[in-house]
C-alpha positions in Angstrom: 14.5 -1.4 -8.8 12.7 -1.6 -5.4 14.6 -1.9 -2.2 13.5 -4.5 0.3 15.5 -4.4 3.5 15.3 -6.9 6.4 15.1 -5.5 9.9 15.2 -6.6 13.5 11.5 -6.6 14.2 10.1 -5.8 17.5 7.0 -7.9 17.8 4.6 -9.2 20.5 5.2 -12.3 22.5 3.0 -15.0 21.0 0.3 -15.2 23.7 -0.2 -11.4 23.6 -0.3 -10.9 19.8 -4.2 -11.1 19.6 -4.6 -8.6 22.4 -1.9 -6.1 21.2 -2.8 -6.1 17.5 -5.1 -3.1 16.8 -6.8 -1.4 13.9 -4.8 1.5 12.4 -5.1 4.8 14.2 -6.8 6.6 11.4 -9.9 4.4 11.1 -11.4 5.6 14.3 -11.7 8.8 16.2 -10.5 9.5 19.7 -13.8 8.7 21.4 -14.1 5.4 19.6 -10.5 4.5 20.5 -11.2 5.0 24.2 -14.1 2.5 23.9 -11.9 0.0 22.0 -9.2 -0.1 24.7 -11.7 -0.7 27.6 -10.6 -3.9 29.4 -7.5 -4.4 27.3 -4.4 -2.8 28.7 -2.3 -4.4 26.0 -4.0 -2.8 23.0 -1.6 -1.0 20.7 -4.0 1.9 20.6 -2.3 2.8 23.9 0.6 3.7 21.6 -1.0 4.8 18.4 -3.8 6.7 20.2 -2.1 7.5 23.4 -4.7 10.2 24.3 -6.8 7.2 25.5 -4.7 7.2 28.7 -4.9 11.0 29.3 -7.7 13.3 30.4 -10.3 14.3 27.9 -9.4 17.9 28.3 -6.0 17.4 26.6 -5.8 18.1 22.9 -5.0 15.0 20.9 -2.1 16.9 19.3 -0.6 18.0 22.6 3.0 17.2 23.3 1.8 15.1 26.3 0.1 12.7 23.9 3.3 11.9 22.0 5.3 11.6 25.2 2.7 9.2 26.5 3.0 7.1 23.3 6.7 6.9 23.8 6.3 6.0 27.4 3.7 3.3 26.6 5.8 1.7 23.9 9.0 1.7 26.0 7.0 0.1 28.9 5.7 -2.6 26.7 9.2 -3.5 25.5 10.6 -3.3 29.1 7.8 -5.5 30.4 8.6 -8.1 27.8 5.3 -7.8 26.1 7.5 -7.4 23.1 10.6 -9.2 21.9 13.1 -8.1 19.4 14.6 -10.5 16.9 18.4 -10.7 17.2 19.1 -10.5 13.5 17.5 -8.7 10.6 14.7 -10.8 9.1 11.9 -10.5 6.7 8.3 -11.5 7.7 5.2 -12.7 5.9 1.8 -11.4 6.9 -1.4 -13.1 5.7 -4.9 -11.9 6.3 -8.0 -13.9 5.6 -11.4 -12.2 5.3 -14.5 -14.0 4.2 -12.4 -16.9 2.9 -10.2 -14.6 0.7 -6.5 -14.4 1.6 -3.9 -11.7 0.9 -0.3 -12.5 1.6 2.4 -9.8 1.9 6.1 -9.5 2.6 7.0 -7.3 5.7 10.2 -5.3 5.3 11.7 -1.8 5.5 11.3 0.4 2.5 13.7 3.1 1.5 12.9 6.8 2.0 15.0 7.4 -1.2 12.7 5.1 -3.1 9.8 7.3 -1.9 11.6 10.5 -2.9 12.7 9.1 -6.3 9.1 7.8 -7.0 10.1 4.2 -7.1 7.3 4.1 -4.4 4.4 5.7 -6.2 1.6 7.7 -4.6 -2.0 8.3 -5.8 -3.3 10.7 -3.1 -2.5 14.2 -1.8 -1.6 14.5 1.9 -2.7 17.2 4.4 0.0 19.0 6.4 -1.9 18.8 9.7 -2.2 15.0 9.4 1.4 14.7 8.4 2.5 16.8 11.4 0.7 14.5 13.8 2.4 11.4 12.6 5.8 13.1 12.3 5.6 13.9 16.0 4.4 10.4 16.8 7.3 8.7 14.8 9.8 11.2 16.2 8.9 10.8 19.9 8.5 7.0 19.7 11.7 6.8 17.6 9.9 4.1 15.7 7.5 3.3 12.9 4.5 1.8 14.7 2.2 1.1 11.8 3.2 -0.5 8.5 2.6 1.2 5.1 0.3 -0.8 2.8 2.0 -1.3 -0.5 1.3 -3.2 -3.6 3.3 -4.3 -6.7 2.9 -6.0 -10.0 3.4 -9.6 -9.1 6.8 -11.1 -9.4 6.0 -14.8 -9.9 9.3 -16.2 -8.6 9.2 -14.1 -5.4 5.6 -15.0 -4.8 6.4 -18.7 -5.1 9.3 -18.4 -2.7 7.1 -16.5 -0.2 4.3 -19.1 -0.6 6.7 -22.0 0.0 7.8 -20.4 3.3 4.1 -20.4 4.4 4.2 -24.2 4.6 6.2 -23.7 7.8 4.6 -23.1 11.2 3.6 -19.5 11.8 4.6 -17.5 14.9 1.1 -15.9 15.1 -2.2 -17.3 14.0 -5.4 -15.7 15.4 -8.8 -14.4 14.6 -9.5 -10.8 15.6 -12.8 -9.6 17.0 -14.0 -8.6 13.6 -13.6 -12.1 12.3 -10.4 -11.5 10.2 -7.6 -14.0 10.5 -4.0 -12.8 10.9 -1.1 -15.1 10.3 2.6 -14.2 10.5 5.8 -16.1 9.6 9.4 -15.1 10.3 11.8 -15.7 7.5 15.0 -16.3 9.5 17.0 -18.1 6.7 19.7 -15.7 5.4 19.9 -17.5 2.0 16.1 -17.2 1.5 16.2 -13.6 2.7 18.9 -12.7 0.2 17.0 -14.4 -2.6 13.9 -12.4 -1.9 15.8 -9.2 -1.7 17.4 -9.9 -5.1 14.1 -10.9 -6.7 12.4 -7.7 -5.6 15.1 -5.7 -7.4 13.2 -6.9 -10.5 10.1 -5.1 -9.2 10.1 -1.7 -10.9 7.8 0.1 -8.5 5.8 -0.2 -5.3 2.5 1.6 -5.1 1.0 3.0 -1.9 -2.4 1.4 -1.4 -3.1 2.8 2.0 -1.0 5.0 4.3 0.0 8.1 2.4 0.2 10.2 5.5 2.2 7.6 7.5 4.7 7.2 4.6 5.1 10.9 4.0 5.6 11.4 7.7 8.1 8.6 8.0 10.1 10.1 5.1 10.1 13.5 6.7 11.4 12.2 10.0 14.2 10.4 8.1 15.1 13.6 6.3 15.1 15.5 9.5 17.5 13.0 11.0 19.8 13.2 8.0 20.0 16.9 8.7 21.0 16.2 12.3 23.5 13.6 11.2 25.3 15.1 8.2 27.8 12.2 8.1 25.0 9.6 7.7 25.9 6.6 5.6 22.4 5.7 4.3 22.4 2.4 6.3 21.0 3.9 9.5 17.5 2.7 10.3 16.0 6.2 10.0 16.7 5.9 6.2 13.9 3.2 6.1 10.3 2.8 7.1 8.0 -0.2 7.9 6.0 -1.6 5.1 4.0 -4.6 3.9 3.8 -5.2 0.2 1.1 -7.4 -1.4 1.0 -8.6 -5.0 -1.7 -6.7 -6.9 -3.8 -9.8 -7.7 -4.1 -10.5 -4.0 -5.9 -7.3 -3.2 -9.5 -6.3 -3.1 -10.7 -2.7 -3.3 -14.2 -2.2 -1.9 -16.7 0.4 -3.1 -16.5 3.9 -1.5 -20.0 5.3 -1.6 -21.4 8.8 -1.4 -24.3 10.3 0.5 -25.4 13.9 0.0 -27.3 16.1 2.5 -29.6 18.0 0.2 -30.5 18.4 -3.5 -29.0 21.9 -3.9 -32.4 23.5 -4.0 -33.8 21.2 -6.7 -37.0 19.2 -6.5 -36.8 15.4 -7.1 -38.2 15.8 -10.6 -35.7 18.5 -11.5 -32.8 16.4 -10.2 -34.0 13.4 -12.2 -34.4 15.5 -15.3 -30.8 16.9 -15.1 -29.3 13.5 -14.4 -31.1 12.0 -17.4 -29.2 14.3 -19.7 -26.0 12.3 -18.9 -27.2 9.0 -17.6 -29.8 6.3 -18.6 -32.0 5.9 -15.5 -34.0 2.8 -14.7 -36.0 2.1 -11.6 -35.0 -1.0 -9.5 -37.3 -3.9 -9.9 -39.1 -4.6 -6.5 -37.0 -1.7 -5.2 -34.1 -4.0 -4.5 -30.9 -2.3 -3.4 -28.5 -1.6 -6.2 -24.8 -2.5 -5.9 -23.2 -1.9 -9.3 -21.6 -4.9 -10.9 -19.7 -3.2 -13.7 -17.9 0.1 -14.4 -19.7 3.3 -15.3 -22.9 2.3 -13.5 -24.2 3.7 -10.3 -26.9 3.0 -7.8 -29.0 6.0 -6.6 -31.2 5.9 -3.5 -33.7 8.8 -3.4 -37.1 9.2 -1.8 -37.1 5.5 -0.6 -36.5 4.3 -4.2 -33.4 2.7 -5.9 -32.4 3.6 -9.4 -29.7 2.3 -11.7 -27.7 5.1 -13.5 -25.7 4.1 -16.6 -23.3 6.7 -18.0 -24.1 7.7 -21.6 -21.4 7.5 -24.2 -19.3 10.6 -24.6 -19.5 12.0 -21.1 -16.0 10.8 -20.2 -12.8 10.1 -22.0 -12.3 6.3 -22.0 -8.5 6.8 -22.8 -7.9 9.0 -19.8 -7.0 7.0 -16.6 -8.6 9.7 -14.4 -11.5 11.0 -16.5 -12.8 7.4 -17.0 -12.8 6.6 -13.2 -16.3 6.2 -11.8 -15.6 8.5 -9.0 -14.6 11.2 -11.5 -17.7 10.5 -13.7 -20.0 11.0 -10.7 -18.1 14.1 -9.6 -17.9 15.7 -13.0 -21.5 15.0 -14.1 -23.6 15.0 -10.9 -21.9 16.1 -7.7 -20.4 19.3 -9.0 -22.7 20.6 -11.9 -26.0 19.4 -10.4 -25.6 19.2 -6.7 -23.1 22.0 -6.4 -20.4 20.2 -4.4 -17.2 21.8 -5.7 -14.7 20.2 -3.3 -15.6 16.9 -1.7 -12.6 17.2 0.6 -14.0 20.2 2.4 -17.8 20.2 1.8 -20.0 19.4 4.8 -22.8 18.4 2.5 -21.3 15.1 1.5 -20.2 12.1 3.4 -18.4 8.8 2.4 -19.3 5.3 3.4 -16.8 2.4 2.9 -18.2 -0.7 1.3 -17.4 -2.7 4.4 -20.5 -1.0 6.0 -22.8 -2.6 3.4 -25.4 -1.1 1.0 -28.1 -0.9 3.7 -26.0 1.8 5.5 -26.7 4.1 2.5 -30.4 3.6 3.0 -30.1 4.2 6.8 -28.2 7.5 6.3 -30.6 8.8 3.7 -33.5 7.9 5.9 -31.8 9.6 8.9 -29.9 12.7 7.9 -29.1 12.7 4.1 -31.2 13.2 1.0 -29.6 11.0 -1.7 -27.0 8.2 -1.9 -24.9 6.9 -4.7 -23.5 3.4 -4.6 -20.3 2.8 -6.6 -18.5 0.1 -8.5 -15.1 -0.4 -6.8 -12.0 1.2 -8.2 -9.6 -1.5 -9.4 -6.0 -1.9 -8.3 -4.9 -1.5 -11.9 -6.7 1.9 -12.0 -4.6 3.1 -9.1 -1.4 1.9 -10.8 -2.3 3.5 -14.1 -3.0 6.9 -12.4 0.2 6.7 -10.3 2.2 5.7 -13.4 1.4 9.0 -15.2 2.3 11.0 -12.0 -1.3 12.0 -11.2 -3.5 11.5 -8.1 -6.8 9.8 -7.7 -9.9 11.9 -7.0 -10.6 12.1 -3.2 -12.1 9.1 -1.5 -11.6 6.7 -4.5 -10.4 3.6 -2.7 -11.4 1.6 0.4 -9.1 -1.4 1.0 -10.1 -4.3 3.2 -9.0 -5.9 5.4 -7.0 -3.2 7.2 -3.5 -4.0 8.3 -3.2 -4.4 12.1 -0.8 -2.2 13.9 1.3 -3.5 16.7 2.4 -6.8 15.1 5.6 -5.2 13.9 7.6 -2.2 15.2 10.7 -0.8 13.5 13.0 1.3 15.7 14.8 4.2 14.0 17.9 4.1 16.2 
């Protein structure tokens, strides 16, 4: 049974929403964030990447950065760039990218659901990244970026949400990357209660994106429970900001690989070793290869494209992890042939989200890499299957688009 809790959303005044809404903090580095905020004093990156307002000499994890984030958020609220709804509401958030829409419900999720695995994970987290967001949430006393969840569609809940979208939205704008963002406020208590009850029939939520943010939000909640031993469980710090989309709304894009060298092998030696596990065919007219089915891969090497088809028997089709394309590539080429043991730490491999396009693989190989592998996208059902058996996906398995914008909703913890 999944908990969906309404909350008193802090959100931008209508005219500023397009200027405030920003990409999530973790899709850019500090230098890129500084460029993004140029000429836009309203950008939410002034909160999520507060180092943009400080001297370059200050470490991005310095206490001053978190203090600046708190200062900037409080100033935006004080200056009435934000408003807070008077009562706890639910919200609907729709994104449209290249004509395809995904529509989610915005609410507060329970940290207990996270701890009890009602909210399921499919990635490991890193302590250093968690610490950064723990400090950010703690200092701001707020969840500033929503966690991207998915669920196995509840038809009745989806219809109820869809019916509300016939009303006039509070925000409707196209961001500078061409993605449309539309938000509705569900302010009818009867409808809110119906949705809350319907989601009790949803057995699990699954984290699609935001593992570090969710882990950090939960740890802040636990920290506050320790400081408030008489807590009732109703306090806002027991919950964190989330957006949940039905699984059939989502699109996972390919997450491709480029490798810096051939591990001392010649091109002929590499091809010979790969041929033991894969059927290799050269691309007709050297057209770029973007795989159109599972267990096939594109390979760009020495200015040529090849199609690799996994041979029978090199993976266990009944194993949710072993049968993943990212695992097949890792277990049969990257580790045994190219010598990349840990893709998380190796400096010989890089990852390119499908949003960049297949030509980016060619550009990187022609610039600073030696070989590229294009992937067929992992499916949402694959993520759920892995999470359901309590396992995690191989690193860099999923790339979700479009990204949720931060700044459209803020959830205060006290």
